[in-house]
VOBA-1610 file (N, C-alpha, C; in pm, whole numbers, padded with zeros to 5 digits, always signed):
BEGIN
Met+00924+18397+03781Met+01045+18311+03792Met+01030+18266+03980Leu+00988+18141+03988Leu+00986+18101+04123Leu+01088+18117+04204Gly+01075+18178+04336Gly+01192+18161+04462Gly+01184+18009+04455Pro+01265+18001+04600Pro+01339+17866+04613Pro+01231+17798+04698Val+01163+17875+04741Val+01061+17781+04836Val+00916+17765+04793Ala+00885+17877+04698Ala+00785+17831+04588Ala+00868+17702+04497Leu+00979+17683+04428Leu+00966+17548+04368Leu+00971+17421+04455Ala+01006+17483+04535Ala+01035+17314+04659Ala+00947+17279+04702Gly+00786+17388+04701Gly+00676+17344+04737Gly+00580+17296+04606Leu+00635+17311+04478Leu+00533+17341+04391Leu+00511+17187+04368Leu+00455+17132+04459Leu+00420+16958+04379Leu+00247+16949+04379Ala+00192+17045+04415Ala+00030+16997+04346Ala-00055+17137+04440Val-00123+17123+04420Val-00240+17218+04435Val-00364+17145+04520Thr-00383+17179+04638Thr-00469+17034+04704Thr-00597+17159+04762Ser-00696+17084+04725Ser-00836+17100+04741Ser-00863+16991+04887Ala-00974+17025+04974Ala-01068+16971+05017Ala-01058+16784+04929Ala-01129+16824+04808Ala-01182+16670+04707Ala-01026+16629+04678His-00978+16687+04650His-00836+16615+04537His-00742+16718+04501Ala-00605+16632+04480Ala-00492+16742+04423Ala-00477+16733+04252Thr-00484+16827+04247Thr-00440+16859+04079Thr-00298+16878+04076Val-00201+16828+03993Val-00049+16863+03966Val-00067+16945+03900Val+00033+17076+03917Val+00059+17185+03852Val+00164+17125+03760Glu+00157+17202+03637Glu+00267+17104+03529Glu+00371+17273+03484Arg+00408+17306+03446Arg+00503+17426+03361Arg+00595+17354+03296Ile+00646+17476+03182Ile+00764+17409+03112Ile+00904+17519+03129Val+01001+17472+03219Val+01094+17505+03278Val+01182+17514+03200Ala+01202+17483+03067Ala+01303+17492+02954Ala+01290+17440+02811Thr+01283+17502+02717Thr+01335+17469+02598Thr+01441+17391+02523Val+01441+17290+02464Val+01560+17275+02391Val+01480+17230+02221Gly+01546+17350+02151Gly+01501+17345+01972Gly+01319+17343+02024Glu+01243+17196+01981Glu+01095+17219+02003Glu+01081+17072+02087Arg+01168+17053+02191Arg+01161+16973+02303Arg+01145+17050+02429Ala+01014+17074+02515Ala+00989+17072+02637Ala+01030+17016+02715Ile+01138+17095+02837Ile+01158+17001+02942Ile+01051+17069+03058Leu+00983+16987+03121Leu+00865+16989+03249Leu+00911+17036+03396Leu+00837+17094+03435Leu+00838+17097+03560Leu+00903+16948+03622Ser+00802+16850+03576Ser+00824+16720+03665Ser+00926+16640+03591Asp+00947+16642+03479Asp+01103+16620+03466Asp+01197+16665+03548Leu+01246+16752+03557Leu+01298+16819+03637Leu+01298+16794+03826Arg+01157+16770+03830Arg+01148+16714+03958Arg+01193+16594+03965Arg+01212+16502+03855Arg+01242+16343+03898Arg+01385+16338+03891Arg+01489+16373+03800Arg+01604+16374+03776Arg+01660+16438+03884Ala+01568+16513+03976Ala+01638+16613+04122Ala+01635+16523+04225Glu+01540+16421+04213Glu+01506+16312+04316Glu+01613+16323+04401Pro+01693+16236+04363Pro+01861+16164+04447Pro+01932+16334+04535Phe+01901+16376+04443Phe+02006+16522+04488Phe+01923+16582+04634Met+01777+16593+04618Met+01662+16666+04746Met+01693+16548+04815Leu+01694+16415+04837Leu+01728+16346+04902Leu+01876+16382+05015Gln+01941+16388+04930Gln+02071+16420+05006Gln+02054+16561+05079Val+01998+16671+05023Val+01952+16793+05055Val+01867+16773+05232Gln+01747+16719+05178Gln+01710+16673+05298Gln+01781+16588+05415Gln+01889+16476+05420Gln+01941+16436+05503Gln+02051+16524+05558Thr+02116+16628+05484Thr+02258+16721+05528Thr+02213+16859+05572Val+02092+16905+05516Val+02079+17023+05490Val+02024+17114+05615Pro+02013+17191+05707Pro+01923+17203+05788Pro+01798+17279+05742Val+01651+17260+05757Val+01556+17337+05730Val+01588+17482+05753Gly+01490+17569+05665Gly+01504+17720+05625Gly+01567+17756+05533Ala+01615+17871+05524Ala+01668+17949+05421Ala+01808+17869+05415Gln+01899+17837+05468Gln+01992+17715+05416Gln+01967+17649+05332Arg+01875+17536+05349Arg+01838+17431+05241Arg+01745+17461+05154Asn+01659+17582+05165Asn+01584+17680+05072Asn+01648+17741+04973Ala+01807+17777+04968Ala+01912+17793+04869Ala+01990+17666+04812Ala+01993+17583+04888Ala+02041+17418+04871Ala+01961+17350+04710Ile+01794+17380+04752Ile+01706+17264+04694Ile+01755+17373+04523Ser+01732+17540+04544Ser+01743+17640+04444Ser+01869+17543+04338Gln+02004+17581+04420Gln+02098+17553+04362Gln+02094+17365+04326Val+02043+17309+04337Val+02024+17145+04302Val+01922+17214+04140Tyr+01811+17248+04163Tyr+01722+17276+04062Tyr+01809+17347+03948Lys+01874+17417+03963Lys+01916+17463+03862Lys+02036+17368+03771Ala+02155+17348+03870Ala+02188+17277+03872Ala+02209+17115+03757Val+02058+17059+03825Val+02025+16919+03728Val+01946+17026+03634Leu+01881+17072+03604Leu+01823+17200+03447Leu+01953+17210+03363Gln+02039+17282+03377Gln+02167+17248+03305Gln+02233+17154+03235Lys+02206+17043+03337Lys+02209+16870+03283Lys+02159+16900+03190Ile+02028+16877+03231Ile+01910+16787+03127Ile+01947+16935+03020Val+01946+17022+02993Val+01924+17100+02863Val+02104+17068+02791Asp+02210+17042+02864Asp+02353+16959+02845Asp+02287+16849+02722Glu+02224+16798+02789Glu+02199+16621+02779Glu+02094+16629+02621Glu+01990+16718+02643Glu+01923+16693+02495Glu+02011+16794+02387Leu+02102+16847+02449Leu+02181+16902+02320Leu+02238+16763+02223Leu+02303+16716+02361Leu+02388+16621+02326Leu+02347+16480+02234Glu+02206+16490+02303Glu+02112+16418+02238Glu+02079+16409+02094Lys+02062+16556+02023Lys+02038+16549+01908Lys+02163+16553+01803Ala+02297+16662+01883Ala+02372+16615+01811Ala+02454+16421+01816Ala+02426+16369+01870Ala+02447+16237+01845Ala+02327+16133+01743Thr+02220+16223+01726Thr+02150+16130+01659Thr+02167+16188+01516Gln+02241+16342+01479Gln+02323+16387+01366Gln+02423+16283+01313Ala+02485+16266+01415Ala+02642+16190+01397Ala+02552+16058+01439Lys+02451+16031+01424Lys+02415+15808+01421Lys+02519+15775+01554Val+02548+15842+01653Val+02606+15767+01752Val+02535+15730+01865Thr+02512+15615+01862Thr+02445+15485+01964Thr+02476+15437+02088Ile+02427+15421+02217Ile+02470+15325+02289Ile+02361+15175+02325Thr+02460+15045+02302Thr+02401+14973+02285Thr+02354+14905+02509Pro+02270+14808+02519Pro+02243+14773+02626Pro+02333+14708+02653Thr+02451+14639+02583Thr+02592+14543+02602Thr+02686+14626+02640Glu+02660+14752+02613Glu+02770+14851+02660Glu+02724+14923+02785Ile+02559+14925+02787Ile+02547+14938+02946Ile+02610+14868+03002Asp+02588+14756+03013Asp+02625+14615+03076Asp+02745+14614+03104Glu+02825+14608+03060Glu+03012+14678+03031Glu+03067+14788+03154Ala+02984+14865+03115Ala+03018+14976+03224Ala+02955+14972+03348Leu+02806+14883+03371Leu+02814+14877+03490Leu+02938+14772+03586Lys+02939+14695+03463Lys+03058+14595+03516Lys+03206+14658+03590Arg+03223+14705+03496Arg+03365+14817+03513Arg+03324+14891+03662Val+03216+14972+03712Val+03186+15049+03806Val+03208+14941+03909Ala+03157+14860+03925Ala+03143+14743+04017Ala+03286+14697+04068Ser+03394+14645+03939Ser+03522+14633+03949Ser+03596+14726+04026Gln+03589+14879+03977Gln+03601+14946+04018Gln+03635+14984+04206Asn+03491+14955+04199Asn+03498+14989+04348Asn+03421+14863+04428His+03573+14733+04337His+03540+14611+04450His+03454+14546+04510Ile+03325+14608+04428Ile+03193+14486+04440Ile+03107+14440+04341Thr+02978+14368+04386Thr+02934+14371+04269Thr+02813+14451+04234Ile+02749+14358+04102Ile+02715+14458+04035Ile+02549+14472+04123Glu+02529+14367+04183Glu+02420+14400+04265Glu+02402+14484+04355Gln+02536+14525+04450Gln+02604+14622+04527Gln+02576+14750+04502Val+02657+14751+04345Val+02627+14899+04266Val+02442+14933+04272Val+02380+14839+04220Val+02244+14886+04191Val+02175+14908+04315Ser+02194+14815+04459Ser+02156+14869+04549Ser+02193+14978+04614Glu+02340+15040+04616Glu+02371+15152+04621Glu+02314+15304+04561Ala+02294+15230+04462Ala+02199+15356+04378Ala+02051+15416+04424Glu+01977+15263+04434Glu+01870+15244+04475Glu+01906+15303+04618Arg+01950+15285+04709Arg+01984+15401+04856Arg+01974+15544+04837Ser+02062+15549+04737Ser+02063+15738+04713Ser+01963+15776+04634Gly+01834+15710+04577Gly+01697+15741+04532Gly+01668+15687+04385Met+01795+15633+04335Met+01779+15620+04187Met+01782+15450+04123Pro+01681+15425+04166Pro+01603+15296+04104Pro+01712+15229+03945Glu+01690+15107+03961Glu+01799+15020+03846Glu+01788+15093+03711Ala+01665+15104+03664Ala+01595+15183+03534Ala+01683+15316+03525Lys+01681+15396+03611Lys+01723+15549+03622Lys+01883+15562+03585Tyr+01932+15454+03675Tyr+02104+15445+03687Tyr+02154+15406+03594Arg+02033+15270+03483Arg+02140+15264+03361Arg+02079+15357+03296Glu+01994+15446+03271Glu+01975+15556+03192Glu+02096+15672+03203Glu+02165+15645+03340Glu+02208+15816+03346Glu+02364+15711+03302Leu+02380+15594+03306Leu+02484+15525+03239Leu+02519+15537+03133Arg+02386+15535+03052Arg+02377+15521+02916Arg+02430+15651+02851Arg+02385+15796+02911Arg+02349+15950+02859Arg+02549+15917+02909Gln+02616+15905+03025Gln+02766+15916+03026Gln+02830+15854+02896Leu+02800+15735+02893Leu+02823+15654+02778Leu+02857+15746+02642Leu+02700+15799+02612Leu+02646+15840+02484Leu+02774+15999+02485Glu+02778+16087+02612Glu+02868+16143+02568Glu+02997+16151+02591Ala+03039+16028+02651Ala+03215+16034+02587Ala+03234+15985+02492Lys+03161+15905+02414Lys+03145+15883+02306Lys+03133+15968+02147Leu+03046+16037+02226Leu+03026+16141+02117Leu+03152+16296+02146Leu+03211+16280+02222Leu+03307+16361+02279Leu+03413+16299+02203Asn+03398+16162+02247Asn+03597+16134+02139Asn+03578+16111+01999Val+03421+16150+01922Val+03406+16152+01808Val+03459+16309+01763Arg+03419+16367+01848Arg+03409+16559+01783Arg+03527+16571+01813Leu+03592+16555+01962Leu+03732+16622+02007Leu+03829+16590+01975Gln+03828+16421+01982Gln+03951+16355+01926Gln+04066+16392+01922Gly+04199+16410+01938Gly+04276+16457+01843Gly+04304+16628+01894Arg+04206+16652+01923Arg+04225+16827+01932Arg+04288+16848+02063Ile+04298+16766+02157Ile+04356+16806+02272Ile+04519+16794+02265Arg+04607+16863+02320Arg+04735+16898+02315Arg+04774+16902+02446Ile+04852+16825+02508Ile+04900+16850+02631Ile+05039+16855+02604Thr+05124+16986+02626Thr+05297+17026+02646Thr+05338+17012+02749Asp+05468+17010+02774Asp+05549+17030+02907Asp+05525+17115+02988Glu+05500+17270+02944Glu+05475+17367+03006Glu+05313+17341+03113Asp+05209+17338+02985Asp+05114+17237+03081Asp+05132+17150+03198Leu+05225+17046+03200Leu+05226+17008+03274Leu+05317+17076+03403Arg+05423+17142+03372Arg+05476+17231+03465Arg+05381+17264+03521Ala+05290+17368+03443Ala+05191+17497+03530Ala+05096+17414+03632Ala+05051+17264+03599Ala+04968+17183+03692Ala+05042+17148+03794Tyr+05150+17126+03807Tyr+05254+17067+03935Tyr+05255+17226+04000Gln+05302+17322+03926Gln+05336+17458+04041Gln+05180+17455+04095Lys+05036+17455+04008Lys+04920+17476+04102Lys+04916+17367+04227Ile+04963+17281+04205Ile+04913+17163+04310Ile+05007+17266+04463Glu+05171+17246+04401Glu+05262+17268+04456Glu+05200+17401+04540Ser+05172+17486+04490Ser+05146+17593+04545Ser+05029+17563+04655Glu+04914+17504+04597Glu+04832+17424+04708Glu+04875+17373+04803Glu+04961+17290+04819Glu+05001+17215+04946Glu+05079+17307+05003Arg+05157+17433+04928Arg+05255+17527+05035Arg+05149+17589+05150Gln+05042+17628+05123Gln+04927+17669+05198Gln+04927+17672+05333Gln+04953+17492+05338Gln+04914+17410+05432Gln+05050+17415+05551Leu+05196+17440+05451Leu+05289+17455+05540Leu+05338+17549+05617Asn+05357+17538+05715Asn+05451+17672+05761Asn+05589+17688+05700Val+05583+17832+05723Val+05708+17888+05639Val+05777+17970+05751Arg+05927+18000+05745Arg+06011+18080+05787Arg+06050+18185+05678Leu+06036+18326+05674Leu+06104+18405+05604Leu+06151+18479+05662Ala+06234+18583+05547Ala+06312+18686+05563Ala+06271+18809+05469Trp+06294+18944+05511Trp+06284+19024+05405Trp+06327+19171+05411Val+06356+19221+05302Val+06445+19352+05274Val+06295+19475+05263Val+06289+19543+05324Val+06225+19632+05383Val+06235+19767+05307Ile+06217+19856+05218Ile+06252+19967+05178Ile+06076+20061+05184Arg+06096+20097+05296Arg+05977+20198+05323Arg+05952+20329+05204Gly+05878+20374+05126Gly+05815+20419+05063Gly+05787+20599+05127Glu+05773+20623+05233Glu+05784+20679+05309Glu+05899+20777+05257Asn+06007+20705+05332Asn+06141+20757+05380Asn+06218+20804+05191His+06155+20771+05109His+06261+20829+05014His+06179+20908+04894Ser+06172+20951+04740Ser+06111+20988+04643Ser+06099+20838+04614Val+05958+20833+04507Val+05939+20698+04446Val+06074+20656+04376Ala+06128+20783+04286Ala+06279+20698+04238Ala+06353+20644+04291Asp+06419+20728+04408Asp+06492+20666+04515Asp+06494+20507+04588Ala+06308+20507+04624Ala+06236+20387+04704Ala+06312+20274+04542Arg+06247+20330+04451Arg+06271+20224+04358Arg+06401+20151+04322Lys+06498+20302+04321Lys+06642+20200+04292Lys+06650+20181+04400Leu+06679+20237+04560Leu+06695+20127+04695Leu+06683+19983+04628Ala+06528+19946+04607Ala+06503+19796+04619Ala+06555+19748+04480Asp+06607+19795+04431Asp+06660+19701+04291Asp+06809+19716+04328Glu+06885+19779+04395Glu+06975+19735+04456Glu+06993+19624+04548Ala+06876+19624+04655Ala+06879+19543+04760Ala+06852+19374+04655Val+06779+19436+04601Val+06739+19233+04519Val+06846+19196+04440Met+06933+19247+04341Met+07049+19253+04301Met+07154+19217+04412Arg+07162+19233+04504Arg+07274+19192+04628Arg+07198+19078+04710Ala+07070+19112+04713Ala+07055+18972+04764Ala+07061+18842+04755Arg+07054+18862+04594Arg+07064+18717+04516Arg+07228+18664+04468Ser+07329+18760+04536Ser+07445+18734+04494Ser+07561+18766+04632Glu+07462+18804+04725Glu+07533+18787+04857Glu+07412+18742+04987Asp+07543+18733+05105Asp+07431+18664+05199Asp+07348+18735+05235Phe+07209+18745+05222Phe+07073+18783+05221Phe+07071+18881+05374Ala+07080+18780+05438Ala+07108+18849+05617Ala+07185+19005+05633Ser+07307+18988+05553Ser+07396+19093+05536Ser+07365+19214+05467Val+07272+19191+05399Val+07194+19301+05305Val+07086+19350+05357Ala+07024+19268+05443Ala+06884+19319+05518Ala+06919+19406+05622Arg+07069+19346+05646Arg+07096+19450+05803Arg+07181+19583+05733Ala+07218+19535+05596Ala+07249+19658+05582Ala+07121+19805+05479Leu+07031+19756+05452Leu+06990+19823+05368Leu+06832+19797+05440Ser+06756+19745+05506Ser+06637+19664+05533Ser+06580+19820+05654Glu+06468+19814+05625Glu+06408+19965+05709Glu+06291+19917+05771Asp+06328+19772+05812Asp+06179+19779+05904Asp+06279+19713+06042Pro+06232+19829+06139Pro+06353+19787+06262Pro+06298+19652+06321Ala+06163+19596+06319Ala+06149+19439+06407Ala+06282+19374+06368Thr+06270+19368+06174Thr+06352+19279+06176Thr+06479+19307+06115Arg+06535+19411+06119Arg+06671+19402+06034Arg+06772+19370+06164Ser+06792+19396+06269Ser+06939+19312+06314Ser+06892+19176+06303Arg+06810+19123+06289Arg+06785+18973+06272Arg+06829+18903+06141Gly+06848+19033+06007Gly+06909+18973+05900Gly+06754+18977+05829Gly+06666+19039+05881Gly+06522+19029+05832Gly+06470+18919+05816Ala+06492+18841+05924Ala+06369+18711+05951Ala+06301+18693+06070Met+06197+18646+05984Met+06102+18700+06093Met+06013+18507+06156Asn+05908+18525+06201Asn+05873+18404+06295Asn+05858+18290+06180Lys+05844+18161+06217Lys+05783+18048+06115Lys+05659+18060+06159Ser+05558+18020+06011Ser+05421+18107+06079Ser+05342+17986+05941Gln+05216+17988+05919Gln+05136+17954+05834Gln+05124+18064+05739Pro+05144+18031+05587Pro+05099+18167+05526Pro+04974+18212+05508Ala+04865+18162+05549Ala+04727+18200+05600Ala+04761+18376+05728Ala+04859+18279+05829Ala+04857+18448+05929Ala+04926+18535+05831Leu+05012+18536+05752Leu+05087+18612+05672Leu+04995+18750+05625Pro+05015+18849+05566Pro+04954+18962+05501Pro+04939+18870+05358Pro+04852+18903+05288Pro+04806+18840+05172Pro+04930+18851+05056Asp+04966+18980+05066Asp+05021+18997+04948Asp+05163+18898+04974Ile+05242+18911+05115Ile+05339+18869+05145Ile+05323+18706+05098Ala+05231+18642+05157Ala+05149+18504+05179Ala+05196+18466+04999Arg+05128+18560+04931Arg+05089+18523+04822Arg+05219+18481+04710Asn+05318+18537+04734Asn+05475+18598+04698Asn+05508+18508+04744Ser+05536+18441+04887Ser+05569+18348+04959Ser+05532+18169+04869Leu+05446+18191+04831Leu+05417+18039+04737Leu+05443+18017+04650Leu+05535+18148+04565Leu+05599+18139+04421Leu+05721+18073+04460Leu+05795+18076+04591Leu+05955+18022+04577Leu+05956+17939+04665Ala+06066+17844+04635Ala+06131+17703+04672Ala+06217+17790+04795Val+06239+17678+04905Val+06337+17718+05031Val+06483+17764+04952Gly+06517+17882+04962Gly+06633+17926+04958Gly+06635+18039+04842Gln+06530+18050+04785Gln+06495+18141+04667Gln+06467+18283+04705Val+06496+18411+04603Val+06468+18542+04634Val+06365+18530+04561Ser+06282+18665+04602Ser+06171+18662+04522Ser+06213+18853+04440Gln+06151+18849+04314Gln+06110+18985+04254Gln+06072+19124+04357Val+06122+19233+04363Val+06057+19292+04407Val+05922+19379+04405Phe+05867+19345+04481Phe+05686+19352+04491Phe+05678+19460+04571Lys+05560+19555+04545Lys+05511+19678+04627Lys+05354+19603+04742Val+05367+19665+04868Val+05277+19612+04951Val+05282+19799+04983Gly+05146+19861+04965Gly+05125+19980+04996Gly+05233+20024+04916Gly+05292+20145+04995Gly+05376+20228+04942Gly+05494+20160+04964Asp+05540+20079+05047Asp+05676+19970+05057Asp+05719+19891+04902Tyr+05851+19902+04910Tyr+05917+19746+04855Tyr+05981+19658+04933Ile+05910+19554+04882Ile+05961+19420+04937Ile+06035+19320+04890Ile+06146+19254+04908Ile+06176+19163+04874Ile+06190+19058+04972Leu+06156+18929+04894Leu+06154+18802+04985Leu+06266+18680+05011Lys+06299+18634+05091Lys+06360+18512+05099Lys+06306+18412+05180Val+06261+18257+05118Val+06176+18186+05207Val+06354+18080+05288Leu+06344+18081+05395Leu+06432+18041+05470Leu+06398+17866+05524Glu+06311+17837+05546Glu+06289+17704+05573Glu+06134+17696+05527Arg+06088+17576+05526Arg+05935+17513+05513Arg+05942+17377+05528Asp+05805+17341+05609Asp+05808+17223+05633Asp+05786+17098+05511Pro+05837+17037+05518Pro+05866+16900+05414Pro+05777+16857+05332Ser+05758+16853+05205Ser+05650+16863+05103Ser+05619+16706+05100Asn+05494+16672+05076Asn+05464+16497+05057Asn+05488+16506+04909Leu+05452+16540+04807Leu+05444+16553+04694Leu+05546+16465+04605Pro+05510+16402+04536Pro+05639+16351+04430Pro+05710+16435+04313Asp+05862+16389+04347Asp+05892+16530+04245Asp+05823+16516+04098Phe+05871+16625+03979Phe+05824+16656+03873Phe+05805+16549+03788Glu+05924+16442+03772Glu+05917+16381+03671Glu+05822+16280+03715Ser+05801+16205+03840Ser+05769+16081+03876Ser+05611+16120+03866Ser+05561+16271+03876Ser+05422+16314+03878Ser+05359+16345+03745Lys+05435+16282+03628Lys+05406+16289+03530Lys+05264+16280+03417Arg+05296+16155+03442Arg+05136+16049+03417Arg+05050+16107+03500Glu+05057+16134+03662Glu+04882+16171+03687Glu+04872+16327+03633Leu+05018+16378+03615Leu+04957+16534+03588Leu+04878+16529+03397Ser+04922+16476+03363Ser+04920+16432+03204Ser+04756+16404+03211Glu+04704+16294+03280Glu+04576+16263+03331Glu+04405+16413+03352Arg+04564+16456+03482Arg+04491+16582+03509Arg+04453+16686+03412Val+04550+16735+03385Val+04569+16824+03235Val+04457+16756+03102Tyr+04459+16697+03093Tyr+04388+16579+02951Tyr+04221+16646+03024Met+04195+16585+03151Met+04052+16623+03200Met+03994+16745+03191Asp+04088+16812+03223Asp+04050+16977+03255Asp+04084+17032+03132Lys+04143+16988+03068Lys+04130+17040+02881Lys+03974+16997+02804Met+03966+16892+02850Met+03824+16845+02784Met+03706+16865+02828Ala+03705+16906+02955Ala+03583+17008+02989Ala+03613+17127+02944Gln+03750+17170+02952Gln+03692+17300+02871Gln+03640+17314+02718Ala+03712+17190+02653Ala+03648+17170+02523Ala+03523+17126+02532Arg+03490+17035+02636Arg+03310+16997+02603Arg+03235+17120+02616Arg+03281+17228+02774Arg+03196+17335+02808Arg+03203+17439+02638Val+03266+17471+02549Val+03289+17539+02405Val+03202+17503+02342Trp+03204+17305+02318Trp+03123+17283+02227Trp+02968+17283+02241Leu+02944+17248+02347Leu+02836+17258+02463Leu+02772+17403+02399Asp+02876+17483+02434Asp+02796+17655+02384Asp+02760+17668+02225Asn+02845+17642+02144Asn+02848+17643+01978Asn+02727+17565+01989Leu+02666+17421+02050Leu+02551+17352+01997Leu+02476+17437+02061Arg+02494+17484+02210Arg+02345+17555+02224Arg+02324+17694+02149Arg+02430+17742+02051Arg+02425+17914+01951Arg+02345+17825+01817Gln+02315+17683+01808Gln+02293+17620+01668Gln+02093+17582+01736Gln+02109+17577+01862Gln+01961+17544+01871Gln+01920+17657+01924His+01734+17663+01937His+01703+17768+02033His+01695+17690+02159Val+01743+17772+02240Val+01763+17736+02435Val+01680+17830+02534Glu+01601+17827+02585Glu+01563+17915+02686Glu+01492+17836+02779Val+01577+17889+02869Val+01547+17859+03030Val+01468+17956+03091Arg+01365+17884+03171Arg+01286+17984+03207Arg+01284+17952+03377Leu+01348+17926+03443Leu+01377+17834+03594Leu+01469+17961+03633
//
């Protein structure tokens, strides 16, 4: 197996008189051999980006290695899709490619000529760009044939997606917490858990600050009703931050352990969210969940195609 330096430099073996191109097979899909030269041609636009953005040295070598592996994976997937498309008699016409090119231009508010020019500047001549469009259209049509009707999106899926986005945003928002701490070292395990269960029940039905003053065993915050200073989640201990992200303002957590201590949290305040509410987000969430599920289904389907073909990667 070639290392990244060798792979990046394996263009030719040069003598004083001439250069002889070195060729080798980097993968096989069924009877189709994928050559190093195939891989290098497909990787050219990405290599151009690497050369422009990654410093020379170990970092660039690592980036080159990752590019080759990713592009080779893409080529293998494409070969599997081509074989499946042939079996299913699915094809793409030049007219469909022309229409796709028009859509790309329209979506980006530029002309077709500008799209082609931009592709050429990134290292992809028009013929290669049109071939890439053909591959994308073929995959989309084939996936539509094979997977259409199998993707189901439930309200639970949408809520889970919204909660994930909400949690991601909360990681960037300042938050002010209060807590009740039951020190495990001060009690037997059974007694500490009993006190923590009592504390969480009272914290949900009584004034949290009063419960903290009565039961919390953290001397630094007890007199303040368990209130901490406002901070970003990243500045908090990981277990505290993780549990705080699950809570809306005013909510009280379940009991959880940090080391030997039992903790109950309440979110007192948090910087305002910029997210629209769940109901307003449903359409966008549906599209996101659909794309995620389609990507998962695509990967499972391709893995099944791999098992049906002889696939060997030698890179």
